N, C-alpha and C positions, 0 to 999 in steps of 0.2 A: 257434242259440246253443250254445257249447261247454258241456260238462258242468261243473258247479261245481268239481269236483276238478281237471279239466284247466285251468280258468280260474285256479285258485289256483296250480297248477304253472307256468303261463305267467307269472303275475305274479311268482312267486318266481324264475323263470329270468330275467325282465327285471331284477328287483332285483339278482340275483347278477351279471348282466352290467354293470349300472350301477355296482355296488360294485367290480367288477373294473376297470372303466374309471377310476373315481375313484382306486383304489389305484394303477393304472398312471400316472395323471396326477400323483398325489402322489409316486410314485417318481421321475418325471422332474423335478418341482420340487425334491425333496430332492437329487437328483444335481446340479442346477444350483447350488443353494445350497452344497452341499459343495464344488463346484469354486470358487465365489466365496470361500468361507472359506479354502480351500487357497491361492488366489491372494493373498488378503489377508495370510495368514500369511507367504507368501514375500515380499510387499512389505514387511511389517513387519520381517522378518529383514534384508532388504536395507537398509532405512532404519536399523535398529539398527547394522548393520555400517558403513554410511556415516557415521553419527554418531560411532561409535567411532574410525573412521579420521580423521575431521576433528579429534576431540579429541586424538588422538595427534599429528597435524600441528601443532595449535595449541600443545601442550605443547613440542614440539621448537622451534617458532618462538620461544616465550617463553624457553626455555632459551638459544637463540642470542642473543636480545636481551639477556638478563641477562648473558651472558658478554661481549658487546660493551660493554655499559655498564660492567662491571667493568674491562675492559681500558682503556676510555676514562678511567675514574676514576683508574686507576693512572697512566696517561699524563699526565693533567691534574695530579695530585699531583706527579709527577716534574718537570713543566715549571714548576709553581708554586714548587717547591723551588729549581730552577735560577734562576728569576727573583729569588727572595728572596736567594739568594747573590750575584747580580749587583748587586742594589740595595744590599746590605750592603757590597759591594766599592766601589761608587760613593760611598756615604756615608763610608766610611773615607777614600777619596781626597779627598773634599770637606773632611773634618776635618783631614787632613794639609795640604791646600792652605791652609786657613784658618789653621792653626797656623803654617805656614811664612810665610804672608803677614804674620801678626802679628809674627813674629820679624824678618822683613825690615823691616817698618814701624818696629819698635822700634829696630833697628840703624840705619836711616836717620835717625830722629829723634835718636839718640844721636850719630851722626856729624855731623849738622848742628849740634847743640849744641856739640860738640867743636871744630868748625871756627869757630864764632862766637866763641870765646874767644880 
């Protein structure tokens, strides 16, 4: 049997070797976790950039849609105004025709009454 002092040193050496192995294993685990964190940060940055890009694209599309609606609104207003003018013109012609018809009818009735005498 080894001397008690040697036995203690052997135990201390074994403990030191085990602690060194645990420290080495912990270093490997930390390195792996650090790589994962770095990869997740890169992924988060990529997602943030992608979201920002999509937001800008959406804003541009909304702006385009708004401008298109504005142009269409102006066109519709213009066409409505033209149709209103045409309807007014047609109404004027109807009133003129009605008035002329009334005058012609009156003249015919006066003429018939004149001829009957």
